[in-house]
C-alpha positions in Angstrom: -8.1 -2.6 -45.8 -11.3 -2.7 -44.2 -13.2 0.8 -43.5 -12.6 1.9 -40.0 -13.9 4.7 -38.1 -11.5 6.0 -35.4 -13.0 7.3 -32.1 -10.9 8.9 -29.4 -12.5 9.1 -26.0 -11.8 12.6 -24.8 -13.9 12.5 -21.9 -13.2 11.7 -18.3 -13.1 14.0 -15.2 -9.2 13.6 -15.1 -9.1 14.8 -11.3 -5.5 13.1 -11.0 -4.1 14.9 -14.0 -5.8 18.4 -12.9 -6.6 19.3 -16.5 -8.3 17.9 -19.8 -6.2 14.7 -20.4 -6.2 14.7 -24.1 -4.7 18.2 -24.1 -1.8 17.7 -21.8 1.5 18.2 -23.4 3.9 15.6 -24.4 7.2 16.5 -26.4 5.4 19.9 -27.2 2.1 18.7 -28.4 -0.9 17.4 -26.8 -1.6 14.0 -26.3 -4.6 14.2 -28.8 -2.3 15.1 -31.4 0.2 12.4 -31.0 -2.7 9.9 -31.2 -4.4 11.4 -34.4 -0.9 11.4 -35.9 -1.0 7.7 -35.4 -4.3 7.0 -36.7 -4.3 9.5 -39.7 -2.4 6.9 -42.1 -5.1 4.2 -40.9 -8.4 6.5 -41.6 -9.7 9.5 -42.4 -13.0 8.9 -40.6 -11.8 10.3 -37.1 -14.4 11.3 -34.4 -13.7 12.8 -31.2 -16.2 12.0 -28.2 -15.9 14.9 -26.0 -18.4 17.1 -24.2 -16.2 20.1 -24.0 -15.4 22.8 -26.7 -11.6 22.3 -25.7 -11.2 20.2 -28.8 -12.9 22.5 -31.3 -9.6 23.5 -32.8 -9.2 20.1 -34.2 -10.9 19.7 -37.7 -12.7 16.5 -36.8 -16.2 15.5 -36.1 -17.0 16.0 -32.4 -19.7 13.8 -30.6 -21.3 14.6 -27.3 -22.1 11.6 -25.1 -25.5 10.1 -25.5 -25.8 9.2 -21.8 -23.6 11.7 -19.6 -21.3 10.4 -16.7 -21.1 6.8 -18.0 -17.3 6.5 -18.4 -15.8 4.5 -21.2 -18.8 2.5 -21.6 -21.0 5.5 -22.4 -18.1 7.0 -24.8 -18.0 3.8 -26.6 -21.7 3.7 -27.0 -21.9 7.3 -28.2 -19.2 6.6 -30.6 -20.7 3.4 -32.2 -24.2 4.9 -32.5 -22.6 7.8 -34.6 -20.2 5.7 -36.7 -20.9 4.7 -40.0 -18.7 1.8 -40.0 -19.1 -1.9 -38.6 -15.4 -1.8 -37.5 -14.5 0.8 -35.0 -11.2 1.7 -33.5 -11.7 3.0 -29.9 -8.7 4.7 -28.2 -8.4 6.7 -25.1 -7.0 10.1 -25.3 -4.0 9.2 -22.7 -1.8 7.0 -24.6 0.6 9.4 -26.6 3.1 6.6 -27.4 0.8 4.7 -29.6 2.0 4.0 -33.2 0.4 3.3 -36.4 2.1 0.0 -36.7 0.7 -1.7 -33.7 -2.9 -0.2 -34.5 -2.5 -1.8 -38.0 -1.6 -5.1 -36.0 -4.7 -4.9 -34.2 -6.8 -4.1 -37.2 -5.3 -6.9 -39.1 -5.6 -9.5 -36.5 -9.3 -8.5 -35.8 -11.8 -10.8 -37.7 -15.5 -10.9 -37.8 -15.6 -14.0 -35.6 -15.3 -11.5 -32.8 -17.4 -8.4 -31.7 -14.3 -6.8 -29.9 -10.6 -7.1 -30.0 -8.1 -5.6 -27.6 -4.4 -5.9 -26.7 -3.3 -7.1 -23.4 0.5 -7.2 -22.2 1.9 -9.2 -19.1 0.2 -6.6 -17.0 -3.2 -6.0 -18.1 -5.8 -5.8 -20.8 -6.1 -2.6 -22.5 -10.0 -2.4 -23.5 -9.4 1.1 -24.6 -7.1 0.4 -27.5 -9.7 -1.8 -29.2 -11.6 -2.8 -32.2 -15.4 -2.6 -31.4 -18.3 -3.8 -33.6 -21.5 -1.7 -34.1 -23.1 -5.1 -33.0 -22.6 -4.5 -29.3 -24.7 -1.4 -29.3 -27.5 -3.1 -27.5 -25.0 -4.7 -24.8 -23.6 -1.2 -24.1 -27.0 0.2 -23.9 -28.2 -2.5 -21.4 -24.9 -1.8 -19.3 -25.8 1.9 -19.1 -29.2 1.3 -18.3 -28.1 -1.2 -15.4 -25.2 1.2 -14.4 -22.9 -1.7 -14.8 -19.8 0.4 -16.2 -16.8 -1.7 -15.7 -15.0 -2.4 -19.1 -14.1 -5.9 -18.0 -17.7 -6.8 -17.4 -18.5 -5.7 -20.9 -15.8 -7.9 -22.3 -17.2 -10.8 -20.6 -20.7 -10.2 -22.0 -19.5 -9.9 -25.9 -17.5 -12.3 -28.1 -14.0 -10.9 -27.8 -10.6 -11.9 -28.8 -7.4 -10.4 -26.6 -4.4 -10.1 -28.6 -1.1 -10.3 -26.5 1.8 -8.1 -27.1 5.0 -8.5 -25.2 8.3 -6.7 -24.7 9.4 -2.9 -26.2 5.8 -2.7 -28.1 3.6 -3.1 -24.9 5.3 0.3 -23.9 2.9 2.1 -26.4 0.0 1.1 -24.1 1.1 3.2 -21.4 -1.6 5.7 -20.5 -0.7 8.7 -18.5 -3.1 9.6 -15.6 -1.3 12.0 -13.2 1.4 14.7 -13.4 3.7 12.2 -11.7 3.3 9.7 -14.7 3.9 12.3 -17.2 7.0 13.3 -15.5 8.1 9.4 -15.4 7.3 9.2 -18.9 9.3 12.5 -19.9 12.2 11.1 -17.8 12.3 7.5 -19.0 11.2 7.9 -22.5 12.9 4.7 -24.0 
């Protein structure tokens, strides 16, 4: 298997969740720990992109945003600049249902023909569950300089592949942004 660095974006103001999103408890553990469990079989190169000390209890490298308040684009930029790998798995911190199997599917379907590979399901594209090449660092830097911070605009500017997932598997992409969504997740879990 190719060498992959995993970067989990722990940033975000999280006004709807009213707390640090990655540390919200689901089934007794913080979201971040569910995600780490899913990525540990894939890589021991795990870095957390965070500007707070809240994640210091975890034994992984912490990376601060190079450019502050630039959203996921800034987080991905910081992750890629600090990564030693050409292939980088970028994940948001609010996807506690993600599995090793689906992430391996993404890695295995990604080829060097593409700079970015992301999942989609019937509802939407999921740019924060993706493989990102270090080659796009200049594109990210330009987007930050121009304050063009929408993920879909970024995808349009790079050679990307969208891997479609349907059915039950797509439930793993569910991100939890509010207390209401967390309650729904706990109530409707499979």
